[in-house]
C-alpha positions as CSV (number, residue, x, y, z in Angstrom):
1,M,-3.0,-16.7,211.0
2,A,-4.2,-12.8,209.7
3,F,-2.0,-11.6,207.1
4,T,-0.9,-7.3,207.7
5,S,0.2,-5.0,205.0
6,L,3.5,-2.9,205.6
7,E,2.8,-0.6,202.5
8,T,-0.4,1.7,203.0
9,T,-2.4,2.4,200.4
10,G,-1.7,6.2,200.2
11,W,-1.9,7.4,196.2
12,S,-2.9,10.7,195.0
13,T,-3.4,12.1,191.7
14,A,-0.9,13.6,189.6
15,A,-2.4,16.9,190.8
16,F,-1.8,16.3,194.5
17,G,-5.1,18.3,195.3
18,D,-4.7,21.3,194.1
19,D,-6.4,22.4,190.9
20,V,-5.4,20.9,187.8
21,Q,-3.2,22.7,185.2
22,T,-1.1,22.4,182.0
23,S,2.6,23.6,182.0
24,P,4.2,25.2,179.4
25,G,7.0,22.6,178.9
26,E,4.1,20.7,178.4
27,L,2.1,22.7,176.1
28,S,5.6,22.8,174.0
29,A,5.6,19.3,173.7
30,L,2.0,18.9,172.6
31,G,2.6,21.5,170.3
32,S,5.7,19.7,168.9
33,H,4.4,16.9,168.4
34,L,0.7,18.3,166.6
35,R,3.0,20.3,164.1
36,Q,4.9,17.0,163.4
37,C,1.3,15.4,162.6
38,K,0.6,18.1,160.5
39,S,3.7,18.3,158.3
40,A,3.5,14.3,158.1
41,S,0.3,14.4,156.1
42,G,1.8,17.2,153.7
43,R,2.0,16.9,149.7
44,F,5.5,15.5,149.8
45,F,4.4,12.6,152.8
46,A,5.0,9.9,150.3
47,A,8.5,11.2,148.8
48,R,9.5,11.4,151.9
49,C,8.4,8.0,152.4
50,V,10.4,6.8,150.1
51,A,13.6,8.3,150.9
52,D,13.7,7.3,154.5
53,S,13.3,3.8,152.6
54,M,16.4,4.1,150.2
55,H,18.4,6.1,153.6
56,G,17.5,2.9,155.8
57,F,18.7,0.8,152.7
58,A,22.0,2.5,151.0
59,A,23.2,3.8,155.1
60,P,24.5,0.6,155.9
61,R,25.5,-0.1,152.8
62,L,27.3,2.9,151.8
63,M,30.5,1.5,150.6
64,T,28.6,-0.9,148.4
65,T,26.3,1.5,146.7
66,L,29.0,3.8,146.2
67,V,31.1,0.8,144.2
68,L,27.1,-0.3,142.8
69,A,26.6,3.9,141.6
70,L,29.7,3.7,139.9
71,L,29.2,0.5,137.8
72,V,26.2,2.0,136.4
73,L,27.6,5.2,135.6
74,A,30.7,3.5,133.8
75,A,28.6,1.3,132.2
76,G,26.3,4.3,131.0
77,V,29.1,5.7,129.6
78,W,30.7,2.5,128.2
79,M,27.5,1.7,126.3
80,A,27.4,5.7,125.2
């Protein structure tokens, strides 16, 4: 029994036989990515990491965080 494929194996590269050139959209995306990478290693990188983790903790628990902050403030005023 012979097996015949119904699909042809006609593939081509992304350039479709033309010269490979970078589009303006690709260059813009690359520039944006490189700027983001450069800014990620700036002087306040550690501070941004701490702020992001604090925001990630506090944002889903907004009301609980507000109540705890008010309790801490009230305890500070009461102790003074």
